[in-house]
N, C-alpha and C positions, 0 to 999 in steps of 0.2 A: 433548792437553788434560789438565788436572789434575783428577783425580777428588776429589770432596769426600767425606772420611770422616765418619761419624756415630758417636759413642760413645753407648752406652746401657746402663743398669744391667740385670743379670740376677741372679737369685737361686738359689743352689744348691738343687736339689730335695731334697737330702739334709738339709742343715743350715740352709738358708736365708740363708747368708752371701752379702753382695752383692759381686758382681764387675763389671767393666766388659767390654763387648764392643764391637767396631767392625767396621762394614761400610762399603762405599761406599753413598752415598745411592741410586745406581742400582740396586745389588744388592738393597737393602731394598725399594725401590719395586716392582721386578720380582717379587720373591718374594711381596709382599703382593698386588699386583694379579693374579698368575697362580697363586695359591694353592700356591706352592713352599715347601718347608720351609726354615726359618732355623735353622741349627745354631749352637748357642752352647756355651760351655766354662766350667766352674768349676775352678779349680786346687786347692781344698781337698780334693776327692774325686776329682781327675783324671777328671772326668765330663763327657761331651758329651750334649746332648739337643737336640730340636727345640722351638722356642717353642711354648706352648700357644696356644689360641684366644685367651684372655684376655691373654696377654704380647703376642701379635700385634696385638691391639686397641690395647693401650696404646702400643706402639711406633709404630703407624699415626698415633695422636693426636699423638705427639711429633714425628714427621717430617713430618706434614701437618697443622699446627694449624688449627683451624676458623677462618674468615675473620671 
């Protein structure tokens, strides 16, 4: 079965530059539903971090839009 990848914007916590991140839809839904961290990366500062509660909420709205 082919996995659906979902691209979403992230902002570097150091300089606020926007980058794209991608995960499979199933990885994102699993992380959101089970309170698992979603690790993202910004090249500008070679920085990895877990999405904040606000970023997770925004991502949830993007991946599961309201009916």
